MINU-530490 format. One record per residue (C-alpha): x, y, z; residue in one letter. Coordinates in steps of 0.2 Angstrom, whole numbers. Each point is the difference from the previous one (the first is absolute). Layout:
N
@east:X | north:Y | up:Z | residuo:a
...
//
This chain:
390
@east:-73 | north:-88 | up:-88 | residuo:m
@east:17 | north:-8 | up:-2 | residuo:p
@east:15 | north:7 | up:9 | residuo:r
@east:13 | north:10 | up:-10 | residuo:k
@east:16 | north:-10 | up:-4 | residuo:s
@east:16 | north:6 | up:7 | residuo:k
@east:6 | north:7 | up:-18 | residuo:a
@east:-16 | north:10 | up:-1 | residuo:r
@east:2 | north:8 | up:17 | residuo:t
@east:19 | north:4 | up:-3 | residuo:m
@east:-1 | north:6 | up:-19 | residuo:f
@east:-12 | north:15 | up:2 | residuo:t
@east:1 | north:16 | up:-10 | residuo:g
@east:8 | north:9 | up:13 | residuo:r
@east:14 | north:-14 | up:1 | residuo:w
@east:3 | north:2 | up:-19 | residuo:v
@east:1 | north:19 | up:1 | residuo:r
@east:13 | north:-2 | up:15 | residuo:w
@east:10 | north:-13 | up:-10 | residuo:f
@east:1 | north:11 | up:-16 | residuo:v
@east:5 | north:15 | up:10 | residuo:f
@east:12 | north:-9 | up:12 | residuo:n
@east:10 | north:-7 | up:-15 | residuo:r
@east:0 | north:17 | up:-9 | residuo:l
@east:5 | north:10 | up:16 | residuo:s
@east:14 | north:-14 | up:3 | residuo:g
@east:7 | north:2 | up:-17 | residuo:a
@east:-3 | north:19 | up:-1 | residuo:f
@east:2 | north:9 | up:17 | residuo:p
@east:-6 | north:17 | up:-8 | residuo:a
@east:-16 | north:-8 | up:-5 | residuo:f
@east:-3 | north:-6 | up:18 | residuo:g
@east:3 | north:17 | up:7 | residuo:r
@east:-11 | north:8 | up:-13 | residuo:y
@east:-15 | north:-11 | up:5 | residuo:f
@east:5 | north:0 | up:18 | residuo:n
@east:3 | north:-19 | up:0 | residuo:f
@east:14 | north:-6 | up:11 | residuo:p
@east:5 | north:-18 | up:-2 | residuo:t
@east:9 | north:-3 | up:16 | residuo:r
@east:-3 | north:3 | up:19 | residuo:r
@east:13 | north:7 | up:12 | residuo:v
@east:0 | north:-4 | up:19 | residuo:a
@east:-4 | north:15 | up:10 | residuo:a
@east:14 | north:-4 | up:14 | residuo:r
@east:13 | north:2 | up:-14 | residuo:k
@east:-5 | north:18 | up:-5 | residuo:i
@east:-8 | north:7 | up:16 | residuo:a
@east:7 | north:16 | up:6 | residuo:a
@east:-7 | north:-4 | up:18 | residuo:k
@east:-7 | north:-16 | up:7 | residuo:i
@east:-11 | north:0 | up:15 | residuo:f
@east:-5 | north:-19 | up:0 | residuo:d
@east:7 | north:-15 | up:-8 | residuo:d
@east:-5 | north:-17 | up:8 | residuo:h
@east:-2 | north:-18 | up:-3 | residuo:r
@east:-7 | north:-13 | up:12 | residuo:a
@east:-8 | north:-17 | up:0 | residuo:f
@east:-19 | north:1 | up:3 | residuo:m
@east:-9 | north:-16 | up:7 | residuo:p
@east:-17 | north:-5 | up:-5 | residuo:f
@east:-7 | north:-15 | up:9 | residuo:d
@east:-19 | north:0 | up:-1 | residuo:p
@east:-10 | north:-10 | up:13 | residuo:p
@east:-9 | north:-16 | up:-4 | residuo:g
@east:-1 | north:-7 | up:-17 | residuo:d
@east:1 | north:16 | up:-9 | residuo:l
@east:17 | north:-4 | up:-8 | residuo:y
@east:-7 | north:-15 | up:-9 | residuo:q
@east:-17 | north:8 | up:-5 | residuo:t
@east:6 | north:17 | up:-5 | residuo:v
@east:19 | north:3 | up:0 | residuo:l
@east:5 | north:-16 | up:-10 | residuo:e
@east:-14 | north:3 | up:-13 | residuo:p
@east:4 | north:18 | up:-1 | residuo:s
@east:18 | north:-4 | up:-6 | residuo:r
@east:-8 | north:-1 | up:-18 | residuo:l
@east:-8 | north:17 | up:1 | residuo:s
@east:10 | north:11 | up:12 | residuo:d
@east:13 | north:12 | up:-7 | residuo:a
@east:19 | north:1 | up:4 | residuo:g
@east:11 | north:-14 | up:7 | residuo:e
@east:-11 | north:-14 | up:6 | residuo:t
@east:12 | north:-14 | up:2 | residuo:s
@east:3 | north:5 | up:18 | residuo:s
@east:-18 | north:-3 | up:5 | residuo:y
@east:3 | north:-17 | up:7 | residuo:p
@east:13 | north:8 | up:12 | residuo:q
@east:-14 | north:12 | up:5 | residuo:r
@east:12 | north:16 | up:-1 | residuo:r
@east:5 | north:12 | up:-13 | residuo:t
@east:13 | north:15 | up:-1 | residuo:t
@east:-7 | north:17 | up:3 | residuo:a
@east:9 | north:16 | up:-6 | residuo:y
@east:-2 | north:19 | up:4 | residuo:r
@east:9 | north:15 | up:-9 | residuo:f
@east:-2 | north:18 | up:2 | residuo:c
@east:11 | north:12 | up:-7 | residuo:g
@east:2 | north:16 | up:-11 | residuo:i
@east:5 | north:-1 | up:-18 | residuo:v
@east:7 | north:16 | up:-10 | residuo:e
@east:0 | north:4 | up:-18 | residuo:d
@east:-16 | north:-9 | up:-5 | residuo:c
@east:-13 | north:2 | up:-13 | residuo:d
@east:-18 | north:-4 | up:7 | residuo:i
@east:-11 | north:-8 | up:-13 | residuo:n
@east:-17 | north:5 | up:7 | residuo:t
@east:-9 | north:-11 | up:-13 | residuo:l
@east:7 | north:-16 | up:9 | residuo:d
@east:5 | north:8 | up:17 | residuo:m
@east:18 | north:-6 | up:-2 | residuo:r
@east:17 | north:8 | up:3 | residuo:l
@east:13 | north:-1 | up:-14 | residuo:v
@east:18 | north:3 | up:5 | residuo:h
@east:6 | north:13 | up:-13 | residuo:r
@east:19 | north:-5 | up:-1 | residuo:p
@east:-3 | north:-18 | up:-2 | residuo:s
@east:-18 | north:1 | up:-9 | residuo:f
@east:-6 | north:-14 | up:12 | residuo:c
@east:-16 | north:-2 | up:10 | residuo:v
@east:4 | north:2 | up:18 | residuo:v
@east:-5 | north:-17 | up:9 | residuo:d
@east:5 | north:-11 | up:14 | residuo:f
@east:10 | north:-12 | up:-11 | residuo:w
@east:12 | north:2 | up:-16 | residuo:d
@east:-10 | north:-10 | up:-13 | residuo:a
@east:-9 | north:2 | up:-17 | residuo:d
@east:-16 | north:10 | up:-1 | residuo:v
@east:-15 | north:-12 | up:-1 | residuo:p
@east:-13 | north:2 | up:-12 | residuo:a
@east:-13 | north:6 | up:13 | residuo:s
@east:11 | north:14 | up:7 | residuo:l
@east:0 | north:14 | up:-14 | residuo:l
@east:-8 | north:4 | up:-16 | residuo:k
@east:8 | north:12 | up:-13 | residuo:p
@east:-7 | north:18 | up:0 | residuo:a
@east:5 | north:17 | up:-6 | residuo:r
@east:0 | north:11 | up:16 | residuo:l
@east:-2 | north:18 | up:2 | residuo:a
@east:17 | north:6 | up:9 | residuo:a
@east:-2 | north:11 | up:15 | residuo:r
@east:14 | north:5 | up:12 | residuo:p
@east:-1 | north:-7 | up:18 | residuo:a
@east:0 | north:12 | up:14 | residuo:r
@east:18 | north:0 | up:7 | residuo:p
@east:-6 | north:3 | up:18 | residuo:d
@east:-12 | north:-15 | up:-1 | residuo:a
@east:2 | north:-18 | up:5 | residuo:l
@east:-13 | north:-10 | up:-9 | residuo:y
@east:-9 | north:-18 | up:2 | residuo:l
@east:-10 | north:-8 | up:-14 | residuo:c
@east:-16 | north:-6 | up:6 | residuo:a
@east:0 | north:-17 | up:-10 | residuo:g
@east:-12 | north:-14 | up:-1 | residuo:s
@east:-16 | north:11 | up:1 | residuo:t
@east:-10 | north:-11 | up:-12 | residuo:s
@east:0 | north:-15 | up:12 | residuo:n
@east:-6 | north:2 | up:18 | residuo:y
@east:10 | north:-14 | up:8 | residuo:y
@east:17 | north:6 | up:-8 | residuo:h
@east:-4 | north:19 | up:4 | residuo:f
@east:-3 | north:-4 | up:18 | residuo:l
@east:12 | north:-14 | up:4 | residuo:m
@east:15 | north:5 | up:-12 | residuo:d
@east:-1 | north:19 | up:1 | residuo:f
@east:-11 | north:6 | up:14 | residuo:t
@east:7 | north:-11 | up:15 | residuo:l
@east:18 | north:2 | up:-6 | residuo:p
@east:-2 | north:19 | up:0 | residuo:l
@east:-9 | north:0 | up:17 | residuo:v
@east:15 | north:-10 | up:7 | residuo:s
@east:13 | north:12 | up:-8 | residuo:a
@east:-9 | north:15 | up:6 | residuo:l
@east:-2 | north:-7 | up:18 | residuo:t
@east:19 | north:-5 | up:1 | residuo:r
@east:9 | north:12 | up:-11 | residuo:f
@east:-11 | north:15 | up:-2 | residuo:g
@east:11 | north:13 | up:8 | residuo:d
@east:15 | north:-6 | up:-10 | residuo:e
@east:-10 | north:-1 | up:-17 | residuo:i
@east:-7 | north:17 | up:3 | residuo:g
@east:-13 | north:8 | up:-12 | residuo:p
@east:-7 | north:-12 | up:-13 | residuo:l
@east:-10 | north:3 | up:-15 | residuo:v
@east:-11 | north:-16 | up:-5 | residuo:v
@east:-4 | north:1 | up:-19 | residuo:l
@east:-17 | north:-9 | up:-4 | residuo:v
@east:-8 | north:0 | up:-17 | residuo:r
@east:-16 | north:10 | up:-1 | residuo:a
@east:-9 | north:-14 | up:-8 | residuo:d
@east:4 | north:-12 | up:14 | residuo:a
@east:-15 | north:-8 | up:9 | residuo:p
@east:-8 | north:11 | up:14 | residuo:k
@east:5 | north:-13 | up:14 | residuo:f
@east:18 | north:5 | up:-5 | residuo:a
@east:-3 | north:19 | up:2 | residuo:h
@east:-9 | north:-3 | up:16 | residuo:d
@east:13 | north:-10 | up:8 | residuo:i
@east:14 | north:12 | up:-5 | residuo:l
@east:-10 | north:14 | up:7 | residuo:a
@east:-2 | north:-8 | up:17 | residuo:a
@east:18 | north:-4 | up:1 | residuo:l
@east:4 | north:19 | up:-4 | residuo:s
@east:-11 | north:5 | up:14 | residuo:a
@east:9 | north:-12 | up:12 | residuo:r
@east:17 | north:4 | up:-6 | residuo:f
@east:3 | north:19 | up:-2 | residuo:p
@east:16 | north:-3 | up:-10 | residuo:s
@east:-10 | north:-9 | up:-14 | residuo:l
@east:-7 | north:10 | up:-14 | residuo:t
@east:-10 | north:-8 | up:-15 | residuo:i
@east:2 | north:6 | up:-18 | residuo:e
@east:-12 | north:-6 | up:-14 | residuo:r
@east:8 | north:-3 | up:-17 | residuo:v
@east:-10 | north:3 | up:-16 | residuo:e
@east:4 | north:-8 | up:-16 | residuo:g
@east:16 | north:-9 | up:-5 | residuo:e
@east:15 | north:9 | up:7 | residuo:v
@east:18 | north:-3 | up:4 | residuo:k
@east:7 | north:10 | up:14 | residuo:l
@east:18 | north:2 | up:-4 | residuo:e
@east:15 | north:0 | up:13 | residuo:r
@east:-10 | north:-3 | up:15 | residuo:a
@east:5 | north:-6 | up:18 | residuo:r
@east:-11 | north:-15 | up:4 | residuo:a
@east:-3 | north:-11 | up:15 | residuo:l
@east:1 | north:-19 | up:-5 | residuo:f
@east:-10 | north:-10 | up:12 | residuo:l
@east:-4 | north:-19 | up:-1 | residuo:i
@east:-5 | north:-14 | up:12 | residuo:r
@east:-3 | north:-17 | up:-7 | residuo:f
@east:3 | north:-19 | up:3 | residuo:a
@east:7 | north:-13 | up:-12 | residuo:q
@east:-17 | north:-9 | up:3 | residuo:a
@east:-9 | north:15 | up:-8 | residuo:r
@east:-17 | north:-4 | up:8 | residuo:e
@east:7 | north:2 | up:18 | residuo:w
@east:2 | north:18 | up:1 | residuo:v
@east:11 | north:5 | up:14 | residuo:p
@east:-9 | north:13 | up:11 | residuo:f
@east:1 | north:5 | up:19 | residuo:d
@east:-16 | north:1 | up:10 | residuo:r
@east:4 | north:17 | up:7 | residuo:e
@east:0 | north:6 | up:-18 | residuo:d
@east:-18 | north:-7 | up:-2 | residuo:i
@east:-5 | north:8 | up:16 | residuo:e
@east:6 | north:17 | up:-6 | residuo:t
@east:-8 | north:-2 | up:-17 | residuo:l
@east:-17 | north:-5 | up:9 | residuo:r
@east:1 | north:15 | up:12 | residuo:a
@east:5 | north:12 | up:-15 | residuo:t
@east:-15 | north:-5 | up:-11 | residuo:l
@east:-12 | north:-1 | up:14 | residuo:s
@east:4 | north:18 | up:5 | residuo:a
@east:-1 | north:6 | up:-18 | residuo:y
@east:-16 | north:-8 | up:-4 | residuo:y
@east:-7 | north:4 | up:18 | residuo:r
@east:-5 | north:-18 | up:4 | residuo:l
@east:-7 | north:-5 | up:16 | residuo:s
@east:8 | north:-13 | up:11 | residuo:a
@east:-13 | north:-13 | up:-4 | residuo:e
@east:4 | north:-18 | up:7 | residuo:g
@east:0 | north:-16 | up:-11 | residuo:p
@east:-19 | north:-2 | up:-1 | residuo:t
@east:-4 | north:-4 | up:-18 | residuo:r
@east:1 | north:-16 | up:-11 | residuo:d
@east:3 | north:5 | up:-18 | residuo:i
@east:1 | north:-9 | up:-17 | residuo:y
@east:12 | north:9 | up:-12 | residuo:v
@east:-8 | north:0 | up:-17 | residuo:s
@east:9 | north:-1 | up:-16 | residuo:r
@east:-16 | north:4 | up:-11 | residuo:r
@east:5 | north:8 | up:-17 | residuo:g
@east:18 | north:-6 | up:2 | residuo:a
@east:9 | north:-7 | up:-16 | residuo:k
@east:11 | north:-12 | up:10 | residuo:l
@east:-5 | north:-14 | up:13 | residuo:r
@east:-19 | north:2 | up:-2 | residuo:a
@east:-9 | north:-12 | up:11 | residuo:l
@east:-14 | north:-6 | up:-10 | residuo:s
@east:-11 | north:-5 | up:15 | residuo:t
@east:2 | north:16 | up:9 | residuo:e
@east:-18 | north:5 | up:0 | residuo:g
@east:-5 | north:-17 | up:9 | residuo:a
@east:15 | north:3 | up:12 | residuo:l
@east:-5 | north:17 | up:5 | residuo:i
@east:-18 | north:-5 | up:3 | residuo:g
@east:6 | north:-14 | up:12 | residuo:e
@east:12 | north:11 | up:9 | residuo:l
@east:-13 | north:14 | up:2 | residuo:e
@east:-11 | north:-12 | up:9 | residuo:r
@east:14 | north:-2 | up:12 | residuo:r
@east:2 | north:18 | up:3 | residuo:g
@east:14 | north:4 | up:-12 | residuo:f
@east:-1 | north:16 | up:-11 | residuo:e
@east:7 | north:1 | up:-18 | residuo:a
@east:13 | north:14 | up:-2 | residuo:f
@east:6 | north:5 | up:-18 | residuo:t
@east:17 | north:10 | up:2 | residuo:p
@east:1 | north:16 | up:-11 | residuo:r
@east:16 | north:8 | up:-5 | residuo:a
@east:-8 | north:17 | up:2 | residuo:d
@east:-6 | north:-3 | up:18 | residuo:d
@east:16 | north:-6 | up:10 | residuo:h
@east:-8 | north:6 | up:16 | residuo:a
@east:-14 | north:-13 | up:-1 | residuo:a
@east:14 | north:-14 | up:-2 | residuo:q
@east:10 | north:5 | up:15 | residuo:v
@east:-16 | north:2 | up:10 | residuo:a
@east:-8 | north:-16 | up:-6 | residuo:t
@east:15 | north:-11 | up:3 | residuo:f
@east:4 | north:9 | up:17 | residuo:g
@east:-17 | north:-5 | up:6 | residuo:a
@east:1 | north:-18 | up:-7 | residuo:a
@east:-2 | north:-14 | up:12 | residuo:r
@east:1 | north:-13 | up:-14 | residuo:s
@east:3 | north:2 | up:-19 | residuo:v
@east:-5 | north:-12 | up:-14 | residuo:v
@east:8 | north:4 | up:-16 | residuo:a
@east:7 | north:-7 | up:-17 | residuo:v
@east:19 | north:3 | up:-2 | residuo:h
@east:3 | north:18 | up:-6 | residuo:g
@east:8 | north:16 | up:2 | residuo:a
@east:-14 | north:6 | up:11 | residuo:a
@east:6 | north:-11 | up:14 | residuo:l
@east:15 | north:11 | up:2 | residuo:t
@east:-12 | north:9 | up:12 | residuo:n
@east:3 | north:-13 | up:13 | residuo:l
@east:14 | north:11 | up:6 | residuo:i
@east:-15 | north:11 | up:7 | residuo:f
@east:-7 | north:-15 | up:10 | residuo:c
@east:1 | north:-2 | up:18 | residuo:r
@east:10 | north:-15 | up:8 | residuo:e
@east:-11 | north:-16 | up:1 | residuo:g
@east:-11 | north:4 | up:-16 | residuo:t
@east:-4 | north:-15 | up:-10 | residuo:t
@east:4 | north:-1 | up:-19 | residuo:l
@east:-8 | north:-14 | up:-11 | residuo:v
@east:9 | north:1 | up:-16 | residuo:e
@east:-8 | north:-8 | up:-16 | residuo:l
@east:11 | north:-7 | up:-14 | residuo:f
@east:-2 | north:-10 | up:-16 | residuo:p
@east:8 | north:-16 | up:5 | residuo:r
@east:14 | north:1 | up:-13 | residuo:d
@east:5 | north:18 | up:3 | residuo:h
@east:5 | north:3 | up:18 | residuo:v
@east:11 | north:15 | up:6 | residuo:k
@east:7 | north:4 | up:17 | residuo:s
@east:1 | north:19 | up:3 | residuo:p
@east:-15 | north:1 | up:11 | residuo:y
@east:4 | north:-15 | up:10 | residuo:l
@east:17 | north:9 | up:3 | residuo:w
@east:-9 | north:16 | up:5 | residuo:i
@east:-12 | north:-9 | up:11 | residuo:a
@east:14 | north:-10 | up:9 | residuo:h
@east:10 | north:16 | up:3 | residuo:k
@east:-15 | north:10 | up:7 | residuo:l
@east:-7 | north:-14 | up:11 | residuo:g
@east:-16 | north:-3 | up:-10 | residuo:l
@east:-9 | north:-17 | up:-1 | residuo:r
@east:2 | north:-7 | up:-18 | residuo:y
@east:-10 | north:-13 | up:-9 | residuo:v
@east:2 | north:-5 | up:-18 | residuo:p
@east:-15 | north:-7 | up:-11 | residuo:v
@east:2 | north:-8 | up:-17 | residuo:f
@east:-12 | north:0 | up:-14 | residuo:g
@east:0 | north:-7 | up:-18 | residuo:s
@east:15 | north:1 | up:-12 | residuo:a
@east:2 | north:17 | up:-8 | residuo:a
@east:-4 | north:6 | up:-17 | residuo:d
@east:11 | north:11 | up:-11 | residuo:a
@east:-3 | north:15 | up:11 | residuo:r
@east:0 | north:-10 | up:16 | residuo:q
@east:-18 | north:0 | up:2 | residuo:g
@east:-7 | north:-14 | up:10 | residuo:f
@east:-15 | north:-7 | up:9 | residuo:s
@east:-2 | north:-5 | up:18 | residuo:l
@east:-15 | north:-7 | up:9 | residuo:a
@east:-7 | north:11 | up:14 | residuo:p
@east:-2 | north:-14 | up:12 | residuo:e
@east:20 | north:-3 | up:-1 | residuo:v
@east:2 | north:18 | up:6 | residuo:v
@east:-13 | north:-1 | up:14 | residuo:t
@east:7 | north:-17 | up:6 | residuo:a
@east:17 | north:9 | up:2 | residuo:a
@east:-8 | north:14 | up:10 | residuo:l
@east:-10 | north:-13 | up:11 | residuo:d
@east:17 | north:-8 | up:4 | residuo:r
@east:7 | north:16 | up:6 | residuo:l
@east:-15 | north:3 | up:11 | residuo:a
//
């Protein structure tokens, strides 16, 4: 199957809808307010009533061996964010945590909209991109005046929910919990079960945290909200602190009542049924790995405890690049990751996580990708990589 052209990738139905509403909202502001469709973003630091953290620093990344040539340099074609700094092997990392008042909370997209300026609250002043909001009529409901809210965003993507929302929240509660005080986390009722489970575990660990499920498409008016963000200009290299990883591991292990099993299992993480990055030779690869003592594991969104337990007990992990590898944060130091890629679609977030957490990392490359990044890879190429590690 031929790969999609850049034009077909960009000009989707969603983009066309955004373009039309963006033009109409810019020309007729009342139209934009009616459909809850702001066209601009405002920097949170400019409107915050109170700031707990506002930090910027250089963040180095110098992976060992030849991983720069084999992973980082090729990944510049696929990674998100500012990749021109990759040859310098460092990027700029940002943190912000503060309270914003007089906001409307769009629970359809879990975004804050500053009422006086009718702008989306974000880290930068900028236009709103096509991927950020969609037009909708929302049922208005007054926010509780005594509540401080936080929107649980990115719940549809496991990687972004853990790295962009959960770990920054753990960091903020650990460092500023007493100053922040009671906090109500809003999460959509139709969010995946793993999101509800993780939030329940955090509320058990941090007594100041309560969880409120939101049904339907609602706009909470005149809310006080916590705006929380942590990111790097090289977006694949998510900043995090190892102590926050340890806190999250302990929190989830206690909530799921997991035993303290040591790293004794060798696992292959299956993408069976996935629409993206399907490995056409997976059956043969699983058979070869099982003969070497590996077990195939298919992560499920409705059984997060199994994901935490399996990766926590992993001695080595073989997997095609995908969001399930976010579970590397539950692995013990020294665990080996063999990450499988199509040769023309390489990305670096799990190399970054492995580097930060002291995991051994080996990339293996297969055929060129098709339109859905599917590819083939001879099992003997993977087993040869494992033999070199022995």
